[in-house]
Steps between C-alpha positions, in 0.01 A plus 500: 500500500552385142359743245329304225381680190272351241642439156248626250487358149257485209224242542283347231150376579420257219151362433501153341176319429403139457680208352683206650858384481785735423425857399495556122842566347406854396392582857826363644692715250303810604567430868874469428499833318324661795755352739784629281345845536571481873164383634434249776206291380177414680277288276132447579405157363123542466321169462786287639511312828881490521811641336706183450477472122506876448856508631628290208770692315490796741680366806790742452281811514412709805134404478228411747181329383161559661231245406150644534140450380427614146304811598520869418719469190818712508375760746390228740842336474690827556269585788578165663876547458480851647297369794772237556757777539690415182566870425603591854869546418458630145680796350256473210215264417436343159150363439496265203355169381521210258277650230781591257760337279840662526699703554639474148788727601693504829287646778771648731601791270137603456437488876819699565389767253164541670653497849731784399195717428399474867126460453286423801311253283577374152363233273605318190201614291261791539148462365249772413208255493201632700731695732873557497675225696804276514426146387517298819706209365822695578492789748783622727437707813710653775397398854382858556278483192353167606427647845310798355139497628357511147686183403434331833128539439539310173689209657255480793215386275355144519652373174450135592124556484502690167443390141769560237309802369476649849872447559588679176273792595588531869856368476678604180287802411449591864876496549537738207250742655673470838836579342357807332349618828818437699712771339792257477751498212380235255663376180485225241765328294262494200206732442280545193367838398209434262182657639276246330648230720335656803168557327485139377647350818752290309768300677842609368648158579252361246428771244851649510700191588743536208580864575541423871730206430711678239544808718736305726341674799260216586642179350203276579197339333187417697422129521131580448573657161668189360278248679155658459542809280167635634512813283576312179836670434610361164872555549507289817528184289841621380652547845802281436635705208456817709728397788825697536807338348741356755243495779591277797136387510440164331191510271441129562390594852203685348414207275515260796271724705246538219499125438410433866260792544207499255314816414281615791272737308377500143695726266281790400424525130471875478321670213707678237380835633612403852839389365552833324411694816731274698780567250447877524527484879810283494864604517544205261265653243743458207530127566125474566401673175765300314340178621157623391631596156666161452180325604304666220224600741537870417452448129123538493445673833280809515437737792 
C-alpha cells in the first residue's frame, strides 16, 4: 500500500471586502508579499458573486478565491474559510485582511524573524487599548494554537449576525482574552509601552502610526487612517513624506484608492485639550506636540 503523507505549508486566510473589478493595486501587492513569505493564499471575497475579475494580475500566484456574502466582517470571512477546510493542511495560519497599505518594506524577512522566535501566536501590532490584544488585521497561529479550546470558542461565535461593534468586542478583544487564558507563547512584532494608551483606549495604528511605521517592525498604514482619519490625527495628512526611502510600494496606489473611496465617517474635530491628551498618550508625542506648536493653538491655551 502506498504511504502518502500530507505536505504541510503556511496558509494565509485573507479577508477582502466589497468592490468590483480587479482588486486594488495595493491589495495585489500585499498578496504578492504574503505569497513570497511562503503562504498559500485563500481569499474570501465578501460581497462578490464570482472571482473572475479578482484574478486579474494574480494568475501566477497559488491563490484560491472564495466569493461569499458580505457578512461578519473579517471574523466572518475567516470563519467561513476555516469551515471550508482551507487551513486543513497548514503548518501555520495567517489571518489578515485588506485594511492596510503596505508593506513598505519586504515582508519575508520580517516573517522569518518572527518565525524564528517560535511563538504559538504572534501579531504585527500589539495594542493595550481596553485589554491587551494583538490587532486582528495580521495574526499568525500554529495549528495547535488555533485548535486550543479557548480560541475555538471565539471562532464558534455567530459573527455573520453581529454588528461591527459586537465583532470588535467578541472577535478582536475576545481573541486577546482567549490568548491570555490559553497559556500559549504570544508575541508581537511591534508593541507600545505607554500606559496612557491603555487608559485612553487609543489605537496605535492611528495615534502612533509614525512610530509604528518608522520602527520597521510593522511597515504598514491603516487605510482607515488616511481615508477617514476618525481620530483627527494631524500628521496623517503628511503620509507621503513619511514613507521609507526606496520602498517597493508605489505611493500612487494609495492616491488611487483614496480617489475612488470617499471618506466614510466625518473627521473628528477634537478640542485642544483632547489633542494634548492624545499627544501625551501617543508614541508620536514629539511630532504631535510639534504640530500643535506650529499651528499656534498652544499660544493662548490655559489649563
